[in-house]
N, C-alpha and C positions, 0 to 999 in steps of 0.2 A: 815571290810568289805568297799570300797570306792565306792561312789553313780553311779561309772560309772556301777562298778560291779553288781550292788545294780540289775540298769535297765536291762544292760544283762541277768542278773539271771529270774526278771521276764519279760522277753521279749522270753526266753526261757518256761517259764512255760507256757505260754499264748498260744504257738507255739503247746504243747503238748497238751491241753486241744480241740485245732481245732482238733485233731487228735482220740479224744476219744470218745466213749458214755458213756452214766451214764445209768446204772442200778437200779431200785429201787421200792421200795415196794413186792420187792421176798418174798412170805412167806418160813416160815422153814420150811416148811417140803419138799421143792426142794431143789434135795442137789448141791451143787456150779456145781457141772462138767453135770449135767444136761441143765446148761448155753451155755453151745457147741453149741447146737441148735442154739440157740435162734439168734446170731446174725452172718452173712455168711459173708464169704469175702475170698483172700487169700492171705491177708496181716495182716492178726490179727496180733497182736505183741505179749502181752499176752490182761487175763484178770486177774483182781485183785478183790478178795472179799474181802468186807469192814468187819470181822470177825460176824461171824453170836452171837449178844447177845443174853441171857439169856431170855427166854421167859415172865419172868414179865418186861423185860425192853421194848415190843412192839413185834407186833404177823411179825415183817419185818427185811430185810437185804439188802443190797446195793454194786457191784461190778461193776467194770470200765473195760470196753476193749477198749481197747488202738492199732489201725492200724497203718500203716507207712505213713499216710496222712491225708490230711484232706476233699483229694477230695476222699480219702480209706472212710473214717466215713461215709461222706453224701454218699454215692454209700448203705454202708450199713447199715444205716438210713433210705433211701429210699427202700431197700431190704426187708425191716421188714411189716409183711402183718399192716395194723391197718391206725384209721383216725388217723391225726394233727392233736394234738391242742395245745396250748400255753398253758405250766407252768405260778403260781403266777409270776414270775422273766420272763414271756415274751419269754420261752425258747423253740423251738419247741420238741413233746414228740410223742409216739402214746403209745398204750394200747397195747398188745402185750398176743396173749391167745398160747395155747404150749400143746400137751401130750410131760406126761414125759417119758421117757424110761423104766424107773426103775419101774411103779407100773401102768404104762397106765393111769393115771390121769390127767386131765386136769387144769391147774395151766397158774395164769395169772401176768404179770408185768408191769412196764413202762420201755420204753427203751429212752432215753433224749438224747437231744443233745446237745454239755457243751458249745456252743458258738451261739451269736445268729443269724438269718437268716442274709443275706443281700438284702434291697429293694429293 
C-alpha cells in the first residue's frame, strides 16, 4: 500500500473513533441486548460487542457504540448519567448504573470517549 493511502486509512480510522463510545467493564451477567438502553441517541449506527470471553479470562467484556458523528457521540456521552472522570490515558469516562430489563437487577459499566476532549 502506498504511504499516502496508509495516511488516508489512518485518517479515516481516527475520524471513526471520534464518532464512537467505548463501553467497558460490562459484567458477564449483562446480556448484550441490555446495552441498548445505556446509550441513547437518534443516530446510533451500530453497537459492536467484543466477544464475551470465558469467565476464567475475566469477569467483564466490552462493546463499542458508533454514532453518525463526533457531535452525536459527544451528545450521547453528555446524556449518560454519571460523574466524568479521566482514565489512565486521560480520556473522559463515566460510570453508569442501570437496571436490567430482563432481571430487574442493577448493574454498572463504564462509558468512555475514544478521543481526548479539546481544551
